[in-house]
N, C-alpha and C positions, 0 to 999 in steps of 0.2 A: 505495501500498499504506499502510495507518495506520504512520505512524512511531514509535507506542511498539511495536507490537506488530514492528516490523524492528528494533526495538533489544534488548526482551527476546528475537527468536531468535538475535539476535549477541553476548550475552551469555553465553546457553546454548552458545551453538556454539564458543564460545572461552575457556570456565572450564578447563576444563583441561586448556589447549592446552598448558599447563605442562607437564606431563607429559610428555608429547615433547621438550618441550625439556630435560625434566630428566635424562633416561634420556642423550639425547644427549651430556649434558655432566658424564654421573656422575664422569668420570676429573679433573674441574678442581673442580667442585663443587658442591655439595651442601646447596643452598639447599633449602627447601618448595616446592614446583609451584605453590601460588598466587603466588609473589612473580617464581618464573620465568618466568610467564605475564603476570605483568603488566609487568613489566618490558620483555618482548619486544613485546605488545602497545601498551605505552606508546613503542616505538623505533620498529616497525617498522610496526606497522598503523593504530593509530588514527591519523598521520597523513596517511594514503593516505585515509581514507574520507571526501569531500568532501561527502554530503551530511549530517554529523554539523555540528553547528554543536560549537566547543572547549569548552563547558561537558558537551555528551553524550561528547566523546570521552574526558573526566574520569570521567567516572560509568561510562564502559567499563570503565575501568584499573582501579577503583575495585571496579569489583562483581568483577573476575575473582578482586583481591586480596584481598576479602573473603568470597569465598562460604563460607568454613568458618567465619566469626564470625559476630558481629553486625550489618549492616550498618543504617544509616537510611533510604536510599532504598528508595524500596518495589520499584520494579524489582529492585533487589538482592536485596529479600528475598522475591520472588517467585524468586529463581532460586534460595536457598539452598535453599525449600523443596521446588522441582523439582528439585535433585540430591539430596534426601535420599529422595526417593520412589523416582528414580531409580536409585539406588543401593540401595535396598529389595531389589534381587533378585541379592545378593553371596553369594556361599558362601562360608564360613570356610574355609582351610583346615585338612586334617585334620593336616598336620603338625607340630609344635610349632614349628621355627625358619621363619621370614619368609619368600619370597621374594627376591630380588637382581630387582629391579626392569631393572637395565639386561642382565641376563642372560635374563630371560624369555622366550621367546617365548610368542608367541597360542598358547592351549589350541583345538584341529579339532571343532568341535560334530558334527559328522556320526557322526566311533566313537562319539562319546558317547548317540546316539539307541538307544534298546530299546523296542519292544514286546512285551508281556506274555507273549506267546506263541512269543517267537523267544530262541535261546543268548543272556546275555552277552557283547559283545564286549570280549575281554579286553586288560585293558592300555588303555583307554578310553581315558585322560586322558596317554597316551603317545605324542600326535600330536599337532603344529602347524605352524606356517605360519613362516616364513623371512622376514626384515623388507626383502620386496619389494617395491615399486609395482606394482601392478592393471598387466600385461600393454599391449603395444600393436601394433595388428596381426593380420591374420591370415594370415602367412607362416611367419613364426618357432614352429615347435613348443615348441621348446627353452623361449619364451619362458614359454607359458602351466604352463609345470610349476611355476610359484607357487601357481594354485591347488589344486594334489594334497597332502596333507596327510603330511609328512614327521616317522620317530620324533625326539621332541625331545634324544633323544641325539645327534642327528648337529646338530642348529641353531646356528648361531655367530651372535645377532641382530646386525647392524649400525647400530645405532640413530643413533649418529652422521652415517653414509652416508645414509641413512632421510632423516636432520632435514637434512645438504644439502639434496638435491633436492628436499624440500618447500620449502624457502629461497630454492633458483633457479626454481622452478615461481611462485613469490608473486612473485617481483621481474619474472616475464618478462610477465606478466599487462597487458593492455592499460589506459593509466591511467585510460579512460574508463570502466571499467570499477566504478569507486568512484564513480562520482558518481550512482546511483542505489543504491537498499536492495535492488531486485529482482536487479539482476546482482551485487550485491557478493558479495550471499547464496549464489546460484546459483555463484557460480564460488569460492568456500571452500568450502561443501559436495562441489563436484566438488575439486577440494584435496586437502582431508579425507580423503573415500573411496580418492580415489588411494595418499596415504599412508601413514595410518593405518588402514585394512583389515584389516591386520596386526599392528598394534598394543595389545596387553591394556590396557582403560582401569583394572585394576586386580591389584596383582600381589604384594605387599607382604603383607600378612593375610588377602590369598582368592582365590581360584581365578581364575586368568588366562585365561579364558572368555570373556569378553565383549568387544569391540573397542572402542578408545576412539571409534570413529567411530561408531559403533551409539549407546552412552553420550551421546556429544557430541549427538548428532540428537536422541533420544528427550528428554534433557534440555531439549533447543532447544525441543520440543515442547510438553515439561511446563511451560517458562518462560509460554509465550506463555496456554495456557490457565489455569494458577496465576494467571497477574499481572493475569485477567479480573474474578476470586475478590473478592467483598464486604472489607475493609477488614478486618472483627470475625472475617468465614474465617480470611481471609488470619493473622489472629493466633492461631486458636487450631491452627492449621495448622502454622504455628511451634514454638509452644509444646510439641507434641505430639511432631513431629515429632525436635524437639533431644534429646530422650531416648527414641528409640528406638520411639515409639507411631505407631500409623496407623489415624486415626480413620478410622470409618461416613461420612467426608466426602465427597459429590461430586466432582470436583474437572476431567473433562473425560470428551468424547464419544471413544468410538471409532469411527470413520462408516466404515462398508463399503459398493464396489459391486461388481456382478458383472456382468457384461455376458453375456446370454443368446439365441441361436437362433444359436451360434457355429455347429455343426455343419452347420445348413439351412442357413444363409447361405454355408457354403463350399465343401462338395456338390452342391446340386442346380443344379449348371449341366453343359454337355454341350456338345459341338463338337469341333473334331479342333485347334481351337488353345487347351482351355479351360489349359493349363498357365500359360499367359502373364497369364491373367484371374485362375487361383487366387493364385498367387503376391503382382499386387497386391491381392487380397480379403482374405487373411491381412494383408496389411500395412494396411489400411485399418482392419482391427479392433483393431491394436494403437494405432494411430494415433486412435481412436476415443475408446480409454478412455483415451489419454493428454488429447485434449480436455476429458472428461468430467471431469479431474481437474482440467484450469487454467482450468475453469468453476465447479468447487465454491471452488477458492482466489480466483477474482477477486471471484466472488459475497460469498463469507464475508469475504472482505478477510484472507484467511490467506499468510503466506510460503510458500515452498517445503521449510522445514525439517518441517512437518504432516505430509509423505507417508511415510509408513510404509513403504508398497510399493505398488507398481504392474506386473503385469507378468500375462500370459496371462490379460487379458480379466479380471484382476479386480486391486479396490486398498482402499487401508485407507486414513484419516486421522485423524489425534488432533485436535481441535477443540474449541475453548471452548464451556463449556454452554448458554450463547445461540444458539448456531448450532442448538441441536433446533426452534427457535420459525421457524427457515428452511424447513427440512427438506421439509416439503411443498409449498410453495410452486416448492422446484429439483426436486423432485421433476416438478412438471406440466411444466415448462417442460423437462425433458429430454425427456420423453411426448412433450409435443407435436412436437419436434423429428424423435424417430425415428418417430412414426405417420407424419407425413408423408411423410418420406423412405420409409421402407422397409414402412409398413402393416402395423407387427406382427411382422415377421420378424426384428426387433432389437430387443433392449431393455434398458435397464440398470437393475438392481434396485438399489434405496436403503434405507439403514436408519443406525442407530445404536443403541448401547448406552451407559449413563453408567457412569462408572470411579469407584468411590471411590478414597480415598489409600489404604484400606486393601488395595485390591486388586495394591497395589504392594510389597504383604510377599509373600514366599517362602513363609512360613508360615503365614499369616493370610489372606492375601488368595485373592480367587476368578478370576483373571485367567483360567484355562482354563473355567472355568463362563461368565465374559465373552464369550470370545470363540464360545465354542460357542451359548450362548442371541444374541449377531449371525447367528451361519450360520444358526438354524433361522428366522430373521428374513426374513433376505434368500433363503434358501428358499421360505416363505411366501409374500413378494412375486413371486417367479419365478412362484411357482405362480398368482398372480394379478394379472399384469404388465396396466396399463391399466386395472385398476379406477374409478378414479378418472374417466380419460378417454372410458370408454366409450358416457357419454349424448353428447359432445361429436362422436367419430366413429366412430361406430359403421358406417356404409358404408365408413370406410376397412380397418377392423378386421374385418367382416363379412360386408361381401359385399351388391349383386350384387361382379365383379372384371368387369373390361377392358369390350370393347366385343362380345361374341358373339364374336370372334375376325375381324371385317372389317377389324379394325385391323392393321397390321403388327407381326411380331414376334420379339423376337430371339433367335435360333437359338443365348445363349449361356444366358442367365438365364429364358429363357420369356415374358420382362415384355411385355407390348402396349403399341404406341408412345403416348406422349402427349402432343399439342400444346398442349392448351387448360388453363386453367388457370395459378397461377402457376410451377408448376416442369412445366419441359415435358424429353420423353424422346424425344424421335426416335429412328426406326431407320432405320439405313442401311448400305447394301453400296458400297464402298468398290470405284473400278474393278480395285484390285492384290487382294482378295479376295472370296470366294465365300462369306462367310458374313455375313447380316446379325445386326448390335449397334446395341445403345441404345447412348447416348452416357456412362452410367453405367460399362457393360462395357468400351466403350472406353476411359473414364477407367482403368478399374483394370490395365488391359494398360499405359496409359500409363507409370502410378503402379511396376508392375512395370518395366516398362525404366528409366526412371529410376533404380530401387533396383540395377538392376542396373549401368549405366552411370555414374551420377553419383550416389557414394552415399560422399564424403567427408566430404562435412558435410548437417545438417540446420536448417535455419531456421527457428523457432517466431515466428511475427508474431503480435501481437491484430488481429484481424479483425473490423468492423463489418458482418457477412455479414448474409445473410438466405433464408429458401427461396424463391430467385426466379431465371429464366434458368433455362442446360440446366443437366441436372441430371448430377451428378458427386461427385466422394469430398469434392472440395473443398466443393463446397457445403453437404453436412451439416456440415462441423465447424466453416465459417464461419460457420454460424447459434448453433454451439456459442462463437465468438469467438475461434478462433484459424485460423491459417493455418499451412499446415505446406509446407516448398519441399526438396526434395533438388537439392543441386548438388554440382560438382566445381569447382575452384578458380575456372576463369575462371568458369562460375556465377556463386560466389561473389560474387566482385567487382563482375558484372555487378547480381546479384538483393539485394546488402544495400542497408538504410536504417537509419538511427540508431534506435535502440529495439528491432531485431530481436533475438532470443535464437540467438546461433551456438553449434550442438551438434557435435563434430567427432564422427562417425563413428570406431572401432576404433582410435584414437587419444587417448589422456590429455592428453597435449601442447596447454595453454589457449596457448601465446604467440601474438600476432597474427598474422594474413596478412596478407600486401602492407597491412599499416596497419587493417585489421578485425581488431575485437576477439573473442575467442571463450571463450566462456562458461561450458561444459561440454563433458562427453562422455561415451558410450553407447554400448555393442554394438549393432551390427545385425544381427539372426541370419540372413544372407544368402548363398546360395552358389550363383550360377546359369551354368550351362552357355553359354558363348559360340561363336559359328562364327566363323571367319575373317571376317568379313564383317559380324560387329560386332552379328549377330544372333542370338537365342535360338535354344539345338537344341530342336529340336520332340521329341515323343518319339517318333516315330517313327525317327530319326535316331540316338535312342540306344538303343533297341533294335536296329535294325540294327548297330551298332557294339559290342554283346553278345560277350563269350566262349559260344562254342556256338554253344545256341541265341538265332535272332536275336528276342525279348522285352526288353519293360522290366518293371519294380517299381514296389509301392507301399508303403511300411512305415511305420506308425507306431508308435512307443512310449512311454509314461510311465513315471512311478515309482509303484510302489503302494505300497498304503498310504496317501498323503502327510497328509488330511486328520488319520488317529490318530498320525500320527508328530511331526505339530506339537500335538497337542492331549494327546496319552502320551508319547511317546519323550524328552520331555524331565524325565518325571516332576516329583519335586517344585522342578527347578530353571527351571520353564516361568517366563517372564517377555516383555516384551514386545520389548527387546532382543534375546532371544539368537532372540525368530520371527524379528525384521528379518534379526540376522545369517544366521539359515537361508534367508529366503527370498532375500537378498542371494544369497549363496552360489551355492542351485539356479540363480538367474537366470545369474550368471556363467558354469557349467557349460553350461544351454540356449541361449543366446542370443550369450556369447561364445569360450566355446571350440569348440561345434559346429560351425562355420565354418572352423576352424582342422584339425579331424580331417576335414572333407569334403575340404578341400585336400588334405591324407594320402591320402585312400581315392582321391582323382582328381586328379594332381597337373596333368594339362592342361587341368581345369574343362569337360568336353567331356561328361559320362557321369552326372552327379549332378544335382540341384536342390533343395537346400533351401526348401520350398518355407512349411514353418512351423517354429519353435523358438522356445518361448517359456513362462516359467509352470515345467510339466515335464515339459513332451512334445514332438515335434516330427510332422512330418509329410515323406516326402522320395519322390522317383521317378526314375527313370531308368534306367541298363541294368543291366539284374539283376541280375549279377553282382555289382559295384560296389554297386549299394544292398542287397545279403545280406553284401557284406563292412562295410559302414557299419553294419548291425545289430549284428554280432559285437564289432567295434571298440567301439561305442558304448557297449554292456555293459561292456565287460574294462574303458573308462578311467572308466566311471559307479562300477563297484568300486571301483576304487583311489579314487577321486575321495571314496568312502565309506571309506576305508581297510580294505575287504574287511569292513564292519561287517555282518551278517545282516539286519538290521533294514531295510537301507537298498538296495531294490534294485529294477529298472529290469526291464519288461517289455517284448515287441515282438509285433507281427503283422505279415507281409509276406503278396503276393500278387502273381503273378507271368503278364503278360498279351502277346496277340500286337499289332503295332502298331496295330491300329484299334480296341481296346477303350477303353471311356469314361471317361475321369478321374475321375468321382462314382461310377461304379459297382466302380473297382478301390481308391477311398477305403475306402467302405462294405465293401468286401470282405475288406480290409487291417483293418478296424477290428474288425468276425467273428474273426477271426483272432486280436486282441489280444485279446478278450473270452476267449474261449476258452482265451487261454494264464492268464489273470489267473483265468478258472474252474477251471485246473490244480492238483489237494493230491495231496502225494507221501504214499508209504507211512506217514514219520512225521507225518505231520499238516500237513508245511508247504503250506502256501499258494505259489501269484504267482509270483514270480520266474522268469519261462518266455518263450518262444518261440513262436508258431504259425508256422508253415510248412511248406507242400507238402501244407496241408490238414490237418495236424501240431498240438497242442501238445504240445511236450516241458521239461521243465525244460532249462533254459541249460548244466548237465553235460554233459545227453546229448545236446542241439544241438551242442556243444564235441564229444562225440565222433563224432557223425557229419560234422563239419565237416573232423575231423581226418582221417577213412577218407575223404570225397570226394576229396580233394586225393592221396592216397596213392593209389588205383585209378584216378583220373584221369589221373596222369602214367603209369600202367601201360597205359591202352590207347593214349594219345598218342604212347608211349613213337614214336622214329624210328631211334633206333639200335639195329641188328641184334646189338650183346652187352647190349642192357639186358632185360629181362623185358620180356614184351609181351602185354597182353591182346586177347583180341579181342570187339568189339561185341557178340558174341552171348551171351557173360557176362552182360552188363548183362540180356537178356531173360528170359535164364533168372533171376536171381534177381528179375526185378520177378513170374515165373510162383510163384515159392515163397516169395518176401514175398505173392503174396496168398491162397495157403492158410494164411500165418498168421497173418493179416487176419480171416479167414473163423472160423478155430480160435478168436480172441481172442474174435469177435465171440458162439458158442455158448457158448463158459464165459459169457456173461454171461447164460443163462438157466438157473434153478431146474432143468426138467424137461428132458429131451431123448426126441424123438420117435425109434423103432429106424433108420429111416435116417439124421436128426441123428448120432445113436451111430457107426454105420458109418462115416458122414463123420469123425467125429472121430479115428476110429481111422487114418482115410487120413490128414488133418491132423498126425500126429506123426510118418507116415513123413517130413514134410516136411524133417524135422531131416537126418533121414539121405540126402533128395535132396540137401539145401544140402554138406552133408560130402562127396556123392559126386561133385556140378559142381567146387565147390572144388578138387578131388583131380583131377580132369580137365582142368586147366587147364594150363599149360605149367611146364616142371621149374624155368627158373628164376624165376620168380614165388611159388612154393611157400612161402618164407621167409617175407616179404609175406603170402599167401593163410593160412597157419599161423596167423598172430599173430592175424586177423581172425578166424579162428573161433574160435579159444578165448577172443575176447573176446565173439564171439557169445553161444555157451552156457555162459560163466560166468554165476556168479550163479544157477542156473538158468533160463539162458537168457532173463534178464531186458533185452536188449539187441535180439533178434529181431524185436524188434515195430517197430526202426528201419532194419528191411532196409529197407523199400519207400521211404521220403524218401530213404535214401542211395542206393537203386540210381537213384531220378528224378531227383537231385542230380546224379551222377556222368552221368547220359542226357544231362540239359540241358549240362552243361559239356563233350560231346565231339561235339554238335551233331548228338545221336538225339531229342530230347524236343520235344515238339509245346509251344506255347506256349497253347494252346486248354483 
């Protein structure tokens, strides 16, 4: 890594560390945060940085001390300008009284988002986060409560305790980490993410809604970009920003990447054992995006501080203006690897827009428009993918493909065997299997097994690979210059080599493991059902273990209007740091918390399979009853995660199937139910925030009503105690018959004109309500109090809930082993 850029990133990352220390020592001393930060850096950090010569260690301390002044050092001047740009996002407090930095918690952003057509969130600014480090592990659900906002009146910040934890974690790092800039920056960013995600960047005169972590990393990224500007440009930037001016002067590139072809790649597979391959495939896509980011950082010689966001197949980086000239070459190289490996099924769109200094000013800037421009460019790139490479790889992209059916074919992905050329893809059937698989699909199964069994650590290692030899997922990532290895503690000991970057999974503890340095941590969204013999539970077994009907289900969910939330939800507060904060929080929910929730729904870890969760969506399969419970719990917790904000909602779709049903078809069907839910519009005009199940899209509030009554009626049918009220199973068939009449009535009401025979049928359908009342009254006397309540709720509001009688009856039928999974 370029040492100048490493130094610029370092001073940007640490320039406001004094604010953290200042709040922790508020009761002892109240010196300016610049002094606090400089003293701490001089005493505790600079002497550790072995890659910096003594004079640069002094420059580091001076830059932190003078970042609100007029330093002579050029890198320090770049920091001053970058800090002013990053601080242009701040919103002055409306109150006359300034805030108390030692007592102010970080204000939660999700409650503050608002779509124009949704009602405003009352008291949106009264939600915040406690001063607690990011949680570790997937077994302690209580520890994960820290990511859910609380009323600020109930929060008592403990900055001394948080700072003490930060310093202890810093002391625990392996000394070898401080020998290279890459390792030092990676570890510092990890510590700051864990301990300052909940610390406000500004709290005295400004609203405390941007975390110190996000302000520090955005300032570091901007310092690297500004540090490259010509001297005259830097001078103008200093002068204008000193007086609050933000010139229309280009200062950085916002570089975006978008992995396309995900749906086709994930779901166009078949075979009885597809679940194993699908988990590995989804993990591969996440690693492929990570590898693309590592490739760009290496080729552009950028530090890790430049990554704004990477999750769900999307990534954004801040890069110096000079990176623009390299983009066409880098696009060609990415295309070359993906065409050779996947023949056009997967692609990475890459483009960038220039950001001016003025774009960082809340009132004068046009950052939302710049972001929208980048999204539009990426969309165009996706629509015209591989345009530059078509002439070179016409046959790989357009065919003819395969050998006309003469060669063996993989029964999972349907690819034909390839034995000639640099990339071999043999297809074989092992003695213990009855399915022929290619090397790529087999490698995805191995990746899924590694994640299930050896997911304590992830090793990231530079590689000098090429697209040659046996075709596996490692071959592709190696061609991008990266090797990943999942391992447990023993595997870490056997596999580690100096120069590796060790990432701890699910745990923010970066202390060495058996003398091996740990550089970073991340949350791996994995929950895998394991049999007692250590193998992954198959879908058939999960179906057999379901309550009632032996069937399995496929669930897909995602956040509604996410693009519009990012563009319009922040309103006048749109800034790069806030976008980064929102992205980080949503990723925490889907990548960190979802496995914890799965553990609550399936404590035995034998009924649920979280195949994908990242960005803003998830895919899970398993026993139908557990998957259905996961859907409701995920929605409940996401609503709590957004503090009940009506603009921040989640929709879902679920499909339920017999044991042998193909997984790829189930995923497609669940996707159809999800789209139907997203197409729902209520009488008041509000859309989405819905769930599609049993073939019916309904608002979550209606789905909750069905869920409540399914439990009550299910308990009446399954009652074994003679003293308890009990319903016969024939009651369900009567309800289903009446529900059919009601559904036909709804269908006919959709016509403008009815023929005489249809009018006669409509009159008959109105009798369905009386049949319902009669059927309920005929049930045992002990059940009447419950059934009377059901009748009242069904017929209330003009009988609005009668439309849910069919999914209600079907749910109860499935619960009580009366349904069919077809």
